[in-house]
RODO-2510 file (C-alpha; in nm, 4 decimals, decimal comma):
residues 445
     n   res          X          Y          Z
     1     x    -1,3609     8,6007    18,4338
     2     x    -1,5702     8,3293    18,2706
     3     x    -1,9012     8,4921    18,1817
     4     x    -2,2064     8,3304    18,0294
     5     x    -2,4526     8,5466    17,8382
     6     x    -2,7708     8,3492    17,7948
     7     x    -3,0989     8,3809    17,6117
     8     x    -3,0242     8,6909    17,4043
     9     x    -3,0915     8,7543    17,0365
    10     x    -2,7404     8,7313    16,8949
    11     x    -2,6912     8,9385    16,5797
    12     x    -2,3681     8,9027    16,3829
    13     x    -2,3562     9,1368    16,0818
    14     x    -2,0282     8,9830    15,9642
    15     x    -2,1978     8,6497    15,8913
    16     x    -2,5471     8,7860    15,8424
    17     x    -2,6893     8,5652    16,1177
    18     x    -2,9455     8,6321    16,3881
    19     x    -3,0323     8,3634    16,6419
    20     x    -3,1263     8,3202    17,0039
    21     x    -2,8689     8,1485    17,2197
    22     x    -2,5753     8,1654    17,4568
    23     x    -2,2238     8,3042    17,4577
    24     x    -1,9359     8,1958    17,6806
    25     x    -1,6643     8,4553    17,7320
    26     x    -1,3320     8,3380    17,8696
    27     x    -0,9879     8,4960    17,8819
    28     x    -1,0909     8,7961    17,6743
    29     x    -1,2393     8,6063    17,3797
    30     x    -1,5632     8,4380    17,2791
    31     x    -1,4948     8,0792    17,3828
    32     x    -1,8270     7,9297    17,2738
    33     x    -2,1401     8,0400    17,0880
    34     x    -2,4531     7,8464    17,0142
    35     x    -2,8134     7,7684    17,1034
    36     x    -2,7520     7,6360    17,4540
    37     x    -2,4238     7,6154    17,6446
    38     x    -2,3435     7,2498    17,7281
    39     x    -2,3323     7,1617    18,0971
    40     x    -1,9651     7,0671    18,0704
    41     x    -1,8802     7,4128    17,9394
    42     x    -2,1008     7,5816    18,2011
    43     x    -1,8975     7,4479    18,4929
    44     x    -1,6778     7,7110    18,6555
    45     x    -1,8696     8,0060    18,5141
    46     x    -1,8209     8,3100    18,7372
    47     x    -2,1355     8,4903    18,6316
    48     x    -2,4456     8,4389    18,4196
    49     x    -2,5919     8,7419    18,2453
    50     x    -2,9580     8,6946    18,1569
    51     x    -3,0048     8,8594    17,8164
    52     x    -3,3646     8,7492    17,7630
    53     x    -3,5458     9,0072    17,5517
    54     x    -3,2184     9,1835    17,4701
    55     x    -2,9975     9,2046    17,1630
    56     x    -2,6400     9,0770    17,1915
    57     x    -2,4172     9,2387    16,9284
    58     x    -2,0490     9,2802    16,8468
    59     x    -1,9064     9,5739    17,0394
    60     x    -1,9904     9,9056    16,8779
    61     x    -1,6923    10,1023    16,7454
    62     x    -1,6957    10,4801    16,7008
    63     x    -1,4305    10,5678    16,4458
    64     x    -1,4620    10,9447    16,4910
    65     x    -1,4535    11,1063    16,8359
    66     x    -1,2796    11,3964    17,0080
    67     x    -1,1498    11,3144    17,3552
    68     x    -0,9640    11,6483    17,3932
    69     x    -0,6655    11,5033    17,5818
    70     x    -0,3957    11,6299    17,5826
    71     x    -0,4548    12,0033    17,6061
    72     x    -0,8288    12,0568    17,6482
    73     x    -0,9108    11,8405    17,9470
    74     x    -1,1662    12,0949    18,0711
    75     x    -1,3932    11,9717    17,7880
    76     x    -1,3251    11,5973    17,8040
    77     x    -1,0565    11,3466    17,8968
    78     x    -0,9752    11,0010    17,7733
    79     x    -1,1237    10,8701    18,0984
    80     x    -1,4523    11,0651    18,0876
    81     x    -1,4898    11,0077    17,7156
    82     x    -1,4280    10,6378    17,7699
    83     x    -1,6996    10,6259    18,0351
    84     x    -1,9418    10,8052    17,8037
    85     x    -1,8576    10,5589    17,5277
    86     x    -1,9204    10,2597    17,7530
    87     x    -2,2562    10,4023    17,8649
    88     x    -2,3504    10,4463    17,4997
    89     x    -2,2666    10,0847    17,4170
    90     x    -1,9325    10,1526    17,2488
    91     x    -1,6425     9,9186    17,3205
    92     x    -1,3845    10,1070    17,1118
    93     x    -1,3269    10,4615    16,9883
    94     x    -1,0822    10,6395    16,7591
    95     x    -0,9943    10,9889    16,8885
    96     x    -0,9025    11,2606    16,6422
    97     x    -0,5571    11,4241    16,6708
    98     x    -0,6647    11,7897    16,7021
    99     x    -0,5217    11,8007    17,0528
   100     x    -0,2701    12,0379    17,2109
   101     x    -0,0031    11,9448    17,1232
   102     x    -0,1313    11,7731    16,8119
   103     x    -0,1137    11,3949    16,8037
   104     x     0,1363    11,4031    16,5197
   105     x     0,4330    11,1870    16,6257
   106     x     0,5378    10,8753    16,8144
   107     x     0,5483    11,0449    17,1534
   108     x     0,1952    11,1857    17,1404
   109     x     0,0495    10,8647    16,9967
   110     x     0,2161    10,6692    17,2776
   111     x     0,0805    10,9187    17,5312
   112     x    -0,2782    10,8692    17,4106
   113     x    -0,2356    10,4913    17,4107
   114     x    -0,0854    10,4918    17,7602
   115     x    -0,3546    10,7173    17,9059
   116     x    -0,6163    10,4924    17,7499
   117     x    -0,4647    10,1832    17,9125
   118     x    -0,4511    10,3623    18,2465
   119     x    -0,7920    10,5302    18,2527
   120     x    -1,0362    10,4286    17,9804
   121     x    -1,2846    10,1441    18,0269
   122     x    -1,3035    10,0986    17,6472
   123     x    -1,0421    10,0436    17,3802
   124     x    -0,8887    10,3602    17,2377
   125     x    -0,7161    10,3420    16,9002
   126     x    -0,5164    10,6612    16,8267
   127     x    -0,5149    10,8320    16,4879
   128     x    -0,2231    11,0478    16,3779
   129     x    -0,2490    11,3946    16,2239
   130     x    -0,1739    11,4132    15,8529
   131     x     0,0545    11,7132    15,9027
   132     x     0,2761    11,8373    16,1844
   133     x     0,0857    12,0562    16,4231
   134     x    -0,2171    12,0221    16,1947
   135     x    -0,0651    12,3135    16,0047
   136     x    -0,0962    12,1707    15,6510
   137     x     0,2672    12,2442    15,5686
   138     x     0,4767    11,9378    15,6555
   139     x     0,3814    11,5717    15,6804
   140     x     0,3703    11,4038    16,0182
   141     x     0,5906    11,1103    16,1138
   142     x     0,3468    10,8552    15,9749
   143     x     0,5738    10,5511    15,9898
   144     x     0,6774    10,6136    16,3500
   145     x     0,3181    10,6873    16,4474
   146     x     0,1987    10,3573    16,3032
   147     x     0,4753    10,1754    16,4874
   148     x     0,3545    10,3447    16,8074
   149     x    -0,0027    10,2258    16,7547
   150     x    -0,1774    10,4721    16,5211
   151     x    -0,4471    10,2977    16,3184
   152     x    -0,5208    10,5777    16,0707
   153     x    -0,4058    10,9139    15,9368
   154     x    -0,6497    11,2040    15,9387
   155     x    -0,6826    11,5752    15,8676
   156     x    -1,0008    11,6106    16,0722
   157     x    -1,0681    11,9661    16,1948
   158     x    -0,7783    12,0865    15,9776
   159     x    -0,8681    11,9679    15,6245
   160     x    -0,5848    11,9423    15,3783
   161     x    -0,6151    12,2280    15,1306
   162     x    -0,3212    12,1528    14,9006
   163     x    -0,3784    11,8813    14,6424
   164     x    -0,0011    11,8228    14,6341
   165     x     0,0192    11,7681    15,0101
   166     x    -0,2876    11,5440    14,9979
   167     x    -0,1269    11,3347    14,7260
   168     x     0,1945    11,2886    14,9255
   169     x     0,0057    11,1946    15,2407
   170     x    -0,1959    10,9416    15,0414
   171     x     0,1225    10,7907    14,8974
   172     x     0,2625    10,7447    15,2481
   173     x    -0,0672    10,5985    15,3681
   174     x    -0,0576    10,3445    15,0878
   175     x     0,3051    10,2588    15,1629
   176     x     0,2279    10,1906    15,5290
   177     x    -0,1196    10,0439    15,4658
   178     x    -0,3083    10,3038    15,6664
   179     x    -0,6432    10,4564    15,5681
   180     x    -0,6645    10,8323    15,5264
   181     x    -0,9687    10,9752    15,7042
   182     x    -1,0521    11,3065    15,5404
   183     x    -1,2598    11,6041    15,6477
   184     x    -1,3642    11,7397    15,3098
   185     x    -1,3956    12,1169    15,3166
   186     x    -1,2621    12,3887    15,0884
   187     x    -1,1815    12,6498    15,3512
   188     x    -1,1732    12,9328    15,0963
   189     x    -1,5454    12,8777    15,0403
   190     x    -1,6401    12,8448    15,4071
   191     x    -1,4372    13,1346    15,5458
   192     x    -1,6386    13,3094    15,8190
   193     x    -1,9287    13,0692    15,7565
   194     x    -2,1229    12,9411    16,0571
   195     x    -2,4062    12,7304    15,9079
   196     x    -2,5291    12,5803    15,5810
   197     x    -2,5662    12,8352    15,3032
   198     x    -2,9272    12,8570    15,1938
   199     x    -3,2659    13,0047    15,2638
   200     x    -3,2398    12,9524    15,6405
   201     x    -2,8999    13,1228    15,6690
   202     x    -3,0297    13,4135    15,4608
   203     x    -3,3375    13,4567    15,6784
   204     x    -3,1227    13,4424    15,9925
   205     x    -2,8667    13,6849    15,8539
   206     x    -2,5760    13,4420    15,9062
   207     x    -2,2754    13,3764    15,6832
   208     x    -2,3290    13,0459    15,5035
   209     x    -2,1061    12,7489    15,4231
   210     x    -2,1965    12,6214    15,0743
   211     x    -2,2336    12,2517    15,0053
   212     x    -1,9886    12,2944    14,7191
   213     x    -1,7104    12,3286    14,9767
   214     x    -1,7689    11,9661    15,0740
   215     x    -1,8480    11,8403    14,7257
   216     x    -1,5317    11,9800    14,5659
   217     x    -1,3019    11,8254    14,8249
   218     x    -1,4789    11,4893    14,8076
   219     x    -1,4339    11,4891    14,4293
   220     x    -1,0679    11,5918    14,4556
   221     x    -0,9839    11,3362    14,7226
   222     x    -1,1531    11,0573    14,5304
   223     x    -0,9495    11,1446    14,2197
   224     x    -0,6266    11,1460    14,4200
   225     x    -0,7128    10,8190    14,5921
   226     x    -0,7792    10,6612    14,2537
   227     x    -0,4411    10,7858    14,1342
   228     x    -0,2400    10,6803    14,4392
   229     x    -0,4220    10,3633    14,5419
   230     x    -0,4731    10,4991    14,8935
   231     x    -0,7592    10,3664    15,1065
   232     x    -0,9717    10,6807    15,1395
   233     x    -1,2396    10,7321    15,4016
   234     x    -1,4689    11,0358    15,3851
   235     x    -1,5663    11,1611    15,7293
   236     x    -1,9104    11,2911    15,8365
   237     x    -2,0523    11,3069    15,4839
   238     x    -2,3523    11,5371    15,4731
   239     x    -2,4403    11,6596    15,1221
   240     x    -2,6467    11,4973    14,8482
   241     x    -2,3839    11,5567    14,5792
   242     x    -2,0964    11,4257    14,7924
   243     x    -2,2858    11,1030    14,8559
   244     x    -2,3483    11,0608    14,4837
   245     x    -1,9771    11,1146    14,4134
   246     x    -1,8890    10,8331    14,6549
   247     x    -2,1553    10,6105    14,4990
   248     x    -2,0067    10,6643    14,1524
   249     x    -1,6506    10,6104    14,2767
   250     x    -1,7436    10,2804    14,4382
   251     x    -1,9024    10,1691    14,1110
   252     x    -1,5659    10,2375    13,9406
   253     x    -1,3841    10,0274    14,1980
   254     x    -1,2157    10,3104    14,3894
   255     x    -1,1101    10,2118    14,7433
   256     x    -1,3307    10,4713    14,9115
   257     x    -1,5571    10,4415    15,2150
   258     x    -1,7513    10,6992    15,4110
   259     x    -1,9349    10,7646    15,7351
   260     x    -2,2155    10,9890    15,8476
   261     x    -2,3370    11,0954    16,1923
   262     x    -2,6792    11,0977    16,3619
   263     x    -2,7121    11,4741    16,3323
   264     x    -2,7197    11,4464    15,9540
   265     x    -3,0134    11,2047    15,9436
   266     x    -3,1980    11,3479    16,2459
   267     x    -3,1602    11,7257    16,2018
   268     x    -3,1617    11,9877    15,9263
   269     x    -3,0579    12,3512    15,9058
   270     x    -3,4109    12,4376    16,0189
   271     x    -3,3034    12,3182    16,3648
   272     x    -3,0596    12,6092    16,3806
   273     x    -3,3484    12,8582    16,3862
   274     x    -3,3580    13,0592    16,7040
   275     x    -2,9776    13,0733    16,6825
   276     x    -2,9517    12,7314    16,8448
   277     x    -2,5793    12,6982    16,9101
   278     x    -2,6218    12,3353    17,0177
   279     x    -2,7042    12,2583    16,6544
   280     x    -2,3922    12,4319    16,5214
   281     x    -2,1552    12,1745    16,3779
   282     x    -1,9102    12,1226    16,0919
   283     x    -2,0074    12,0090    15,8336
   284     x    -2,3164    12,2161    15,9075
   285     x    -2,6643    12,0715    15,9202
   286     x    -2,7924    12,0637    15,5642
   287     x    -3,1364    12,0711    15,3990
   288     x    -3,4186    11,8162    15,3979
   289     x    -3,3021    11,6992    15,0536
   290     x    -2,9550    11,6301    15,1920
   291     x    -3,1042    11,4517    15,4919
   292     x    -3,3050    11,2289    15,2582
   293     x    -2,9880    11,1594    15,0569
   294     x    -2,8039    11,0555    15,3745
   295     x    -3,0819    10,8100    15,4573
   296     x    -3,0800    10,6756    15,1020
   297     x    -2,7006    10,6380    15,1137
   298     x    -2,7249    10,4432    15,4367
   299     x    -2,9968    10,2205    15,2934
   300     x    -2,8163    10,1324    14,9693
   301     x    -2,4740    10,0864    15,1303
   302     x    -2,3040    10,3917    14,9819
   303     x    -2,2484    10,5139    15,3379
   304     x    -2,0539    10,2379    15,5102
   305     x    -2,0443    10,3463    15,8727
   306     x    -2,2141    10,5563    16,1374
   307     x    -1,9859    10,7559    16,3683
   308     x    -2,0655    11,0353    16,6135
   309     x    -1,8029    11,3077    16,5681
   310     x    -1,8423    11,3375    16,9477
   311     x    -1,7293    11,6980    17,0084
   312     x    -1,7560    11,8047    17,3742
   313     x    -1,7380    12,1750    17,4609
   314     x    -1,7590    12,3756    17,7817
   315     x    -2,0800    12,5639    17,8614
   316     x    -1,9323    12,9071    17,7837
   317     x    -1,8247    12,7869    17,4392
   318     x    -2,1869    12,7187    17,3451
   319     x    -2,3843    12,9702    17,5526
   320     x    -2,2713    13,2713    17,3511
   321     x    -2,3378    13,4492    17,0216
   322     x    -2,3948    13,2062    16,7354
   323     x    -2,1076    13,3482    16,5305
   324     x    -1,8537    13,2819    16,8058
   325     x    -1,9932    12,9519    16,9377
   326     x    -1,7810    12,6402    16,8917
   327     x    -1,8711    12,3835    16,6263
   328     x    -1,9823    12,0380    16,7343
   329     x    -2,1984    11,8358    16,9719
   330     x    -2,1595    11,5350    17,1968
   331     x    -2,2822    11,2044    17,0589
   332     x    -2,1500    10,8940    17,2334
   333     x    -2,4445    10,8511    17,4697
   334     x    -2,7234    10,9233    17,2210
   335     x    -2,6037    10,7553    16,8993
   336     x    -2,7455    10,4078    16,9557
   337     x    -3,0896    10,5389    17,0528
   338     x    -3,0984    10,7773    16,7563
   339     x    -2,9996    10,5025    16,5126
   340     x    -3,2568    10,2573    16,6485
   341     x    -3,5344    10,5165    16,6620
   342     x    -3,4750    10,7103    16,3409
   343     x    -3,3283    10,4438    16,1133
   344     x    -3,4353    10,0983    16,2343
   345     x    -3,7821    10,1778    16,3673
   346     x    -3,8342    10,4022    16,0637
   347     x    -3,7638    10,1088    15,8305
   348     x    -3,4556    10,2618    15,6677
   349     x    -3,2137     9,9982    15,7995
   350     x    -3,2654     9,6521    15,9393
   351     x    -3,1340     9,5922    16,2889
   352     x    -2,8475     9,3867    16,1491
   353     x    -2,7553     9,6568    15,8984
   354     x    -2,7538     9,9231    16,1684
   355     x    -2,5310     9,7155    16,3968
   356     x    -2,3009     9,6451    16,1045
   357     x    -2,2541    10,0148    16,0329
   358     x    -2,1627    10,0737    16,3979
   359     x    -1,9398     9,7698    16,4516
   360     x    -1,8395     9,5470    16,1607
   361     x    -1,7830     9,8260    15,9078
   362     x    -1,5573    10,0449    16,1265
   363     x    -1,3497     9,7398    16,2213
   364     x    -1,3139     9,6463    15,8550
   365     x    -1,2274     9,9984    15,7383
   366     x    -0,9604    10,0375    16,0064
   367     x    -0,8420     9,6755    15,9853
   368     x    -0,9056     9,6234    16,3563
   369     x    -1,0180     9,3181    16,5515
   370     x    -1,3828     9,3094    16,6485
   371     x    -1,7131     9,3487    16,4725
   372     x    -1,7849     8,9734    16,4832
   373     x    -1,9766     8,7317    16,7046
   374     x    -1,7939     8,4027    16,6591
   375     x    -1,5721     8,1689    16,8551
   376     x    -1,2225     8,3140    16,8916
   377     x    -1,3312     8,6747    16,8310
   378     x    -1,2544     8,9408    17,0933
   379     x    -1,5060     8,9402    17,3784
   380     x    -1,6119     9,2985    17,3082
   381     x    -1,9901     9,2851    17,3320
   382     x    -2,2756     9,5355    17,3341
   383     x    -2,6028     9,4249    17,4924
   384     x    -2,8983     9,6555    17,4394
   385     x    -3,2711     9,6692    17,4853
   386     x    -3,4279     9,7653    17,1502
   387     x    -3,7601     9,8432    17,3184
   388     x    -3,6364    10,0595    17,6077
   389     x    -3,7978    10,4018    17,6005
   390     x    -3,6038    10,6925    17,7472
   391     x    -3,5614    11,0672    17,7323
   392     x    -3,2261    11,2332    17,6657
   393     x    -3,1217    11,4152    17,9842
   394     x    -2,7877    11,6014    17,9622
   395     x    -2,7628    11,6092    18,3430
   396     x    -2,7243    11,2306    18,3470
   397     x    -2,4491    11,2103    18,0867
   398     x    -2,1058    11,0695    18,1745
   399     x    -1,9250    11,3021    17,9356
   400     x    -1,7558    11,6020    18,0947
   401     x    -1,9511    11,8251    17,8521
   402     x    -2,3275    11,8252    17,7908
   403     x    -2,3621    12,0088    17,4597
   404     x    -2,6175    11,7827    17,2942
   405     x    -2,8749    11,9009    17,0423
   406     x    -3,1039    11,6144    17,1431
   407     x    -3,1954    11,7141    17,4994
   408     x    -3,5539    11,6150    17,5731
   409     x    -3,5817    11,3820    17,2739
   410     x    -3,7758    11,0603    17,3343
   411     x    -3,5815    10,7616    17,2026
   412     x    -3,6345    10,3865    17,1835
   413     x    -3,3376    10,1539    17,2365
   414     x    -3,0563    10,1785    17,4875
   415     x    -2,7420     9,9993    17,5991
   416     x    -2,7914     9,7662    17,8963
   417     x    -2,4354     9,6374    17,9278
   418     x    -2,1010     9,6939    17,7565
   419     x    -1,8238     9,4347    17,7774
   420     x    -1,4604     9,4848    17,6816
   421     x    -1,2202     9,1887    17,6809
   422     x    -1,4935     8,9873    17,8505
   423     x    -1,5286     9,2292    18,1436
   424     x    -1,8412     9,4331    18,2103
   425     x    -1,7360     9,7998    18,1900
   426     x    -2,0883     9,9405    18,1968
   427     x    -2,4168     9,7975    18,3206
   428     x    -2,7536     9,9594    18,3714
   429     x    -2,7696     9,9849    18,7500
   430     x    -3,1476     9,9437    18,7779
   431     x    -3,1480     9,6255    18,5717
   432     x    -2,8489     9,4833    18,7579
   433     x    -3,0230     9,5388    19,0921
   434     x    -3,3381     9,3728    18,9602
   435     x    -3,1389     9,0702    18,8417
   436     x    -2,9645     9,0374    19,1776
   437     x    -3,2984     9,0476    19,3604
   438     x    -3,4435     8,7853    19,1274
   439     x    -3,1479     8,5557    19,1968
   440     x    -3,1436     8,5952    19,5731
   441     x    -2,8699     8,8558    19,5701
   442     x    -2,6283     8,6353    19,3768
   443     x    -2,5498     8,5659    19,0165
   444     x    -2,6356     8,2155    18,9070
   445     x    -2,3571     7,9629    18,8659
***
């Protein structure tokens, strides 16, 4: 389909440009970009999308999600997760390999890729587990997994505890030019812990998870990355000290990047009061000082990317005693609104910086196409209304699970349309109907 997007504010973090104008999408790529599409180029356009008053950005990429397939389809599937991603403005996601069986070899990587092609409206780039069965004892078949389509190696949900094993995995990652995405947690320090260790956990009588458990593993992994030359990426960074360690490592020239998630700049451990299981996640929500450090790290560039750690769970896994409740919350459908409301509107990031952390940076870290608005780039586009006001309603979510900690929150900014390979995979139904009525029931040619 030849699609013209006209009149939007086009923001390209890769080039640092922001301008009003038109885009022509043809055969899955951006065929033309500029102030006004020439009449010669406009001939044969199948549809015109009026983006007046909207922001047109490179497709958002979530480099840290849990789609639960195979093995836990009652929580989420690649199809339902893909629909949730599209509704949230994401054109690509990277699912973690803590599936059943684990995504730890060629066959399981190929399964995820095939299911994505068959069912997901957005691109799905598989990651492979660092160790077989996520058991921390034997390395996975990293070379075969890359050949099958894996774009990264990760220990998420099952953090590598042995420095020796971590070193060997890093050496393989360097050999095959894959980034290692690490969940930094010393499990000996967090055993039986259910929330951040501090005043709030003491008052609530809950076993705490000290920040040192994250800080120690961040320090260790940075040292090993410096030794091996591996491209290291720290997942869902949440503590003040860990952020400072990354800042110092970058200053030394270490090839380290990191991400954070909306829960770490929107919530603190105070939000767990009342034994709120929807706010139970790992890493746990930290203190106000840590939250301020996350915002500062985003502002000065220490934190490269914003991901969601989208972690869907069934109702019974959250509506139970706090100690036994599952860790994690959904995030694909709320991330953009939370970023725009609590970072951009709050003056912490510019709009271009925020888009860059959700599109250009993940594409760069994972060495994937996308994250750019320029002729010849993939036609993966996110169109959003930065002024749209809405209230988070779990009942309206596309995800199979509704375990969000942000129910009832009033947000500003929401996806209007999501395009993958030049095709519209999500569009706000109310706005589409209004456009059709304005154009006599037809799209303009």
